[in-house]
C-alpha positions as semicolon CSV with decimal commas, in nm:
position;residue;x (nm);y (nm);z (nm)
1;X;-1,131;-0,762;1,715
2;X;-1,119;-0,851;1,348
3;X;-0,804;-0,829;1,142
4;X;-0,757;-0,490;0,981
5;X;-0,745;-0,476;0,603
6;X;-0,519;-0,202;0,474
7;X;-0,492;-0,030;0,141
8;X;-0,246;-0,186;-0,103
9;X;-0,049;0,141;-0,120
10;X;0,039;0,122;0,253
11;X;0,317;-0,133;0,187
12;X;0,425;-0,259;-0,153
13;X;0,544;-0,614;-0,212
14;X;0,716;-0,644;-0,548
15;X;0,651;-0,941;-0,773
16;X;1,012;-1,057;-0,716
17;X;0,955;-1,053;-0,338
18;X;0,624;-1,237;-0,377
19;X;0,797;-1,504;-0,591
20;X;1,064;-1,545;-0,322
21;X;0,803;-1,580;-0,046
22;X;0,605;-1,835;-0,248
23;X;0,929;-2,028;-0,304
24;X;1,004;-2,032;0,069
25;X;0,650;-2,142;0,152
26;X;0,663;-2,424;-0,103
27;X;1,011;-2,535;0,005
28;X;0,902;-2,553;0,369
29;X;0,556;-2,694;0,287
30;X;0,381;-2,408;0,466
31;X;0,057;-2,364;0,273
32;X;-0,166;-2,079;0,388
33;X;0,117;-1,900;0,570
34;X;0,191;-1,530;0,538
35;X;0,501;-1,313;0,548
36;X;0,520;-1,124;0,876
37;X;0,718;-0,799;0,851
38;X;0,806;-0,615;1,171
39;X;1,025;-0,347;1,319
40;X;1,217;-0,408;1,640
41;X;1,438;-0,195;1,859
42;X;1,806;-0,267;1,812
43;X;2,067;-0,258;1,544
44;X;2,334;0,007;1,509
45;X;2,084;0,274;1,393
46;X;1,809;0,218;1,650
47;X;1,558;-0,004;1,469
48;X;1,591;-0,319;1,266
49;X;1,366;-0,500;1,023
50;X;1,249;-0,853;1,080
51;X;1,058;-1,107;0,874
52;X;0,907;-1,445;0,953
53;X;0,666;-1,693;0,800
54;X;0,348;-1,697;1,003
55;X;0,055;-1,937;0,998
56;X;-0,202;-1,734;1,189
57;X;-0,227;-1,354;1,197
58;X;-0,282;-1,199;1,539
59;X;-0,569;-0,980;1,649
60;X;-0,511;-0,621;1,538
61;X;-0,261;-0,719;1,265
62;X;-0,281;-0,533;0,939
63;X;-0,320;-0,782;0,654
64;X;-0,260;-0,720;0,287
65;X;-0,242;-0,940;-0,018
66;X;-0,024;-0,865;-0,318
67;X;0,075;-1,093;-0,605
68;X;-0,095;-1,384;-0,429
69;X;0,103;-1,347;-0,104
70;X;-0,039;-1,237;0,230
71;X;0,167;-0,993;0,436
72;X;0,092;-0,924;0,804
73;X;0,221;-0,629;1,006
74;X;0,152;-0,547;1,371
75;X;0,014;-0,205;1,468
76;X;0,338;-0,068;1,613
77;X;0,550;-0,176;1,316
78;X;0,300;-0,027;1,070
79;X;0,381;0,318;1,209
80;X;0,738;0,272;1,084
81;X;0,663;0,080;0,762
82;X;0,380;0,286;0,612
83;X;0,471;0,352;0,248
84;X;0,759;0,101;0,244
85;X;0,842;-0,125;-0,049
86;X;0,964;-0,482;0,001
87;X;1,173;-0,627;-0,281
88;X;1,386;-0,934;-0,334
89;X;1,724;-0,871;-0,494
90;X;1,968;-1,120;-0,641
91;X;2,306;-0,951;-0,665
92;X;2,669;-1,057;-0,693
93;X;2,731;-0,983;-0,325
94;X;2,427;-1,184;-0,217
95;X;2,055;-1,212;-0,243
96;X;1,776;-1,133;-0,002
97;X;1,484;-0,913;0,087
98;X;1,538;-0,539;0,074
99;X;1,309;-0,279;0,230
100;X;1,291;0,073;0,093
101;X;1,140;0,277;0,375
102;X;1,042;0,642;0,325
103;X;1,020;0,683;0,704
104;X;1,390;0,608;0,759
105;X;1,603;0,921;0,791
106;X;1,929;0,723;0,815
107;X;2,038;0,360;0,781
108;X;2,340;0,145;0,854
109;X;2,562;0,022;0,573
110;X;2,386;-0,312;0,529
111;X;2,038;-0,154;0,523
112;X;1,890;-0,379;0,792
113;X;1,900;-0,110;1,062
114;X;1,750;0,239;1,042
115;X;1,650;0,549;1,234
116;X;1,355;0,788;1,210
117;X;1,336;1,151;1,318
118;X;1,289;1,192;1,693
119;X;1,144;0,847;1,762
120;X;1,225;0,614;2,050
121;X;1,280;0,247;1,977
122;X;0,962;0,037;1,970
123;X;0,882;-0,129;2,300
124;X;0,861;-0,478;2,148
125;X;1,237;-0,497;2,089
126;X;1,363;-0,830;1,957
127;X;1,736;-0,778;1,913
128;X;2,049;-0,582;1,986
129;X;2,275;-0,588;1,679
130;X;2,219;-0,543;1,309
131;X;2,486;-0,788;1,199
132;X;2,673;-0,557;0,960
């Protein structure tokens, strides 16, 4: 199967997040890599976000390009991330990627773990704790 192209409004990558990804790719000399965003079972609220730099998208991945950065999301994670916005914040207490997810009905204090209404954890769980 070919990679699925999705509409830009499915997930938004801010320009600050795109700059941060480009910086990571340059620092690690990973030309032509993408940002993989995924949801895994675990964390104190039921799900947790994950990100990785990926060289080759998988079959059935959703692929989008914003601000010159490719983002890949697997089919299961897309169910939980549809409409989300990925930003990069630089604050006094620390800097990092931040996901605003309209599908999350509650989240832990650090924002890396969340819950949706009536959903079971995804069956491709990667972790157990959110690290708050």
